[in-house]
C-alpha positions in Angstrom: 67.0 156.4 190.8 69.2 158.9 190.0 72.4 158.5 189.7 74.1 161.7 189.9 73.4 165.6 189.4 73.3 165.3 185.7 70.3 163.4 185.2 66.8 164.6 185.1 64.7 166.2 186.4 66.8 169.5 186.9 65.4 171.8 189.0 65.4 175.5 189.2 68.1 176.2 191.2 70.1 174.1 189.7 69.3 175.7 186.1 70.0 179.2 187.8 73.6 178.3 188.0 73.9 177.5 184.7 72.5 180.9 183.8 74.4 183.0 186.4 78.0 181.8 185.6 78.0 182.6 182.5 76.3 186.0 183.0 79.1 187.0 185.8 82.0 185.8 183.2 80.2 188.0 180.4 79.9 190.8 182.8 83.2 190.9 183.9 84.5 190.5 180.3 82.0 193.4 178.7 82.0 195.6 181.9 84.9 195.4 184.6 88.2 194.3 182.7 87.5 197.1 179.9 87.7 199.9 182.3 90.2 198.3 184.8 94.0 199.9 184.2 95.9 197.4 181.8 98.3 196.3 184.6 95.3 195.1 186.7 93.1 194.1 183.9 94.9 191.3 182.6 96.0 189.6 185.9 92.7 190.0 187.4 90.5 188.6 184.2 93.0 185.5 184.2 92.4 185.3 187.9 88.8 185.5 187.6 88.7 182.8 184.8 90.9 180.4 186.5 88.8 180.7 189.5 85.6 179.7 187.6 87.1 177.0 186.0 88.1 175.2 189.5 84.9 175.7 190.4 83.3 174.6 187.5 85.6 171.6 187.4 85.1 170.3 191.0 81.2 171.2 190.7 80.7 168.4 187.7 82.9 166.1 189.6 80.3 166.8 192.7 77.7 166.2 190.5 79.2 163.4 188.4 80.2 161.1 191.2 77.2 158.9 192.6 77.4 158.7 196.3 75.3 155.5 196.2 75.6 153.6 199.6 77.8 150.6 198.4 75.8 147.8 199.9 72.9 149.5 197.8 74.9 149.3 194.7 76.2 145.9 194.9 72.5 144.7 195.6 71.3 146.5 192.3 74.1 144.8 190.4 73.5 141.5 191.6 69.4 142.2 190.8 70.5 143.3 187.6 72.9 140.4 186.5 70.0 138.0 188.0 67.5 139.6 185.1 69.6 139.3 182.7 69.8 135.8 183.4 73.2 135.8 184.0 72.5 134.7 187.8 73.8 136.6 190.9 77.4 136.5 191.5 78.8 137.4 195.0 81.0 140.4 194.8 84.0 140.6 197.7 83.6 144.0 199.5 85.7 146.5 198.8 89.3 147.2 200.9 87.8 150.1 202.5 84.6 148.5 203.7 84.4 146.4 206.7 81.6 143.4 206.8 81.6 143.8 210.6 80.2 147.5 210.4 76.7 148.2 211.7 74.1 147.9 209.1 70.1 148.6 208.8 67.6 147.8 206.5 65.7 150.4 204.0 62.2 149.6 203.3 62.3 151.8 200.4 65.4 150.2 198.8 64.6 146.8 200.5 68.0 145.9 201.2 70.6 146.3 204.2 72.9 149.5 204.3 75.4 150.7 205.9 74.2 152.4 209.5 75.6 155.9 208.3 73.7 155.8 205.2 70.4 157.9 204.9 67.8 157.5 202.2 67.3 160.7 200.2 63.8 161.2 198.9 65.3 163.5 196.0 67.5 160.7 194.6 65.6 157.8 195.7 68.4 156.2 197.0 70.5 155.4 200.2 73.6 157.7 200.2 77.0 156.5 201.9 77.8 158.7 204.8 74.7 161.2 204.1 75.8 165.0 204.1 72.8 167.1 202.8 70.8 167.2 199.4 72.3 170.0 197.2 69.5 172.2 195.7 72.3 173.7 193.6 74.3 171.0 192.2 70.8 168.8 192.5 72.6 166.0 193.8 73.2 164.0 196.9 76.3 165.0 199.0 78.1 161.8 201.0 81.4 160.6 201.6 81.9 159.5 197.7 81.7 163.6 196.5 82.0 165.3 200.1 85.7 166.3 199.1 84.6 167.6 195.7 81.6 169.3 197.3 83.8 171.4 199.4 86.3 172.4 196.8 83.5 173.6 195.0 82.5 175.7 197.7 86.1 177.0 198.5 86.7 177.6 194.7 83.0 179.5 194.1 83.7 181.6 197.1 86.9 182.9 195.8 85.3 183.2 192.4 82.8 185.7 193.8 85.6 186.9 196.1 87.7 188.1 193.2 84.7 189.9 191.4 83.4 191.5 194.3 87.2 193.0 194.8 87.5 194.0 190.8 83.9 195.6 191.4 85.1 197.9 194.4 88.2 199.1 192.9 86.1 199.8 189.6 83.2 201.7 191.2 84.3 203.2 194.1 87.0 205.5 192.2 84.4 206.3 189.8 82.6 207.7 191.9 85.1 209.7 193.9 86.0 210.8 190.3 82.6 212.0 189.0 82.3 214.2 192.5 84.6 216.4 191.2 83.5 219.6 189.7 84.3 219.2 186.9 84.0 215.4 186.8 87.8 213.8 185.9 89.9 211.1 186.4 91.4 207.7 184.8 88.7 205.8 186.2 86.2 208.2 185.1 87.2 208.8 181.6 87.6 205.1 180.9 84.2 204.7 181.7 82.9 207.3 179.3 85.1 206.1 176.9 83.4 202.5 177.1 83.4 200.9 173.5 82.9 204.8 172.7 79.4 204.9 174.1 79.8 208.0 176.2 77.3 207.1 179.1 79.6 206.2 182.0 76.6 205.8 184.2 75.2 203.0 182.3 78.3 201.1 182.7 78.4 202.1 186.6 74.6 201.3 187.2 75.7 197.7 185.8 78.5 197.6 187.9 76.5 198.4 191.1 74.0 195.7 190.7 76.4 193.0 190.4 78.5 194.6 193.1 75.2 194.0 195.2 74.9 190.4 193.8 78.8 189.8 194.7 78.5 191.1 198.4 75.4 188.9 198.9 77.3 185.7 197.2 80.1 186.7 199.4 78.3 186.4 202.5 76.5 183.3 202.0 79.3 181.3 200.4 81.2 182.6 203.1 79.2 181.6 205.8 78.6 178.1 204.2 82.5 177.7 203.6 82.8 178.1 207.3 80.3 176.3 208.6 81.7 173.1 206.7 85.2 174.1 208.4 83.7 173.7 211.6 81.9 170.4 210.5 85.2 169.0 208.8 87.3 169.9 212.5 84.2 168.4 214.5 84.4 165.3 212.3 80.4 165.3 211.8 78.3 165.7 208.6 75.6 167.9 208.2 72.9 165.7 208.9 74.5 164.9 212.1 74.9 168.8 212.7 71.2 169.5 212.5 70.0 166.2 214.5 72.1 167.4 217.4 70.6 171.0 217.1 67.1 169.6 217.0 68.1 167.8 220.2 69.6 170.7 221.8 66.4 172.9 221.0 64.3 170.2 222.4 66.2 169.8 225.5 66.1 173.4 225.9 62.0 173.4 225.4 61.8 170.7 228.0 64.0 172.8 230.3 62.2 175.7 229.9 58.7 173.6 230.9 60.2 172.2 233.6 61.7 175.6 234.9 57.8 176.8 234.3 56.5 174.1 236.4 58.3 174.3 239.7 58.4 178.1 239.3 55.0 177.5 240.0 55.1 175.1 242.8 57.8 177.7 244.7 55.8 180.3 243.9 52.8 179.0 245.7 54.9 177.7 248.4 56.4 181.2 248.9 52.8 182.8 248.9 51.5 180.4 251.6 54.9 181.1 253.8 54.2 184.9 253.3 58.2 185.1 251.8 57.6 188.5 249.5 61.4 187.9 248.7 61.5 184.7 247.2 58.4 185.6 245.6 60.1 189.0 243.9 63.5 186.7 243.4 61.2 184.3 241.6 59.5 187.0 239.3 62.5 188.8 238.2 64.1 185.1 237.3 61.5 185.0 234.6 63.0 188.1 232.8 65.3 187.0 230.0 68.2 189.5 231.7 68.0 187.7 234.8 68.1 184.5 234.1 71.8 184.1 235.6 70.2 184.7 238.9 67.0 182.9 238.8 66.7 180.7 241.9 64.8 177.9 239.9 67.0 177.3 237.3 70.0 177.5 239.8 68.6 174.7 241.5 67.9 172.9 238.4 71.6 173.1 237.8 72.4 172.1 241.3 70.5 168.8 240.8 71.8 168.1 237.4 75.1 168.3 238.8 74.1 165.7 242.0 74.8 162.5 240.5 73.0 160.7 243.4 69.9 163.2 241.8 70.5 162.1 238.3 70.1 158.1 239.3 66.9 158.8 241.1 65.4 160.7 238.0 66.6 157.8 235.9 65.1 155.4 238.5 61.8 157.6 238.4 61.7 157.8 234.8 61.7 153.9 234.1 59.2 153.4 236.7 56.3 155.7 236.1 56.1 155.1 232.3 52.5 155.2 232.7 52.3 158.6 234.8 50.6 161.5 233.4 53.1 163.5 231.2 51.4 166.4 231.4 51.3 166.6 235.3 54.4 169.1 236.3 57.8 167.6 237.0 58.7 167.4 241.1 60.1 169.7 242.9 63.0 168.1 244.9 63.9 169.6 248.1 63.9 173.2 249.4 64.7 175.9 247.2 67.3 177.9 249.2 66.5 181.2 251.1 63.1 180.2 252.4 61.9 179.6 248.0 60.1 176.6 249.8 59.4 173.2 247.8 56.4 170.6 247.3 56.5 167.1 246.1 54.1 165.8 243.8 51.8 163.6 245.6 52.7 159.4 244.6 49.9 157.4 243.5 49.9 155.7 247.0 49.1 159.1 248.5 46.5 160.3 245.8 
């Protein structure tokens, strides 16, 4: 069982952050700060290193904090005391923990944990109010360390944003001044005289490479930051969001299958009645651009809004648990404008 993200085994993404941060700091010191105007170089360098320190500090706190479920932690302490021969002592629960909270039994940890806890296969423990397992920090994110994690994301976003802004302020003026005939300008001269090397192209090439990295980093971290801002506003975790999103996808798939089966029935009825207009509308409704005017989906929405239909569907579902799940869903009521309907035969009539 891993207590925090500073314990082995380390993963490749975590080691990558340990390499990337010093690399960005060195690149800024060697290729950005020396070519900036002195009035901008000092404050930009201080701001850049301040953001790096804040991001590293909160990342350390995130990794160091153990997000283990409190009930599991007490269970492990009692086991350790019993193993050492001291006898298991009854611990009073923390003040912020209500013993009346719902619990569940984890078959891996072999103890009862809070209902909102989840077992992480990477850390091999149940995590309090599980949010997700962060591969970049190599630790689980739960209620004990989520605030540190969010601050890490925000600080890292501003760290790479400052880097991006400084790189743009260096690269853009350089190429504008280099395009002159002959090339001239303050930025061009500073890059040309960089440490007496006389090779502005090499300095610009390094800065362009890290500019691309910064653009990608700002995009990804910005998306992550705003994603978690949305989660905090809703008061849900990443795990709960994923579960909800998967449920929506399953419901969308179910509705698509139901619409397909009802469309087959409606088309057969329209063909039998010789209603070519209905056939045309039903065929058009299959196109993605015509979904809003699809008569089948409109009828499904009307049925979903009907309380009596919802109740009857619930009773049908309870009473037909042994029916063939692969059979097409029933089409209740006539589809308007002569589209027709057909009821599935009941067991008595089949």
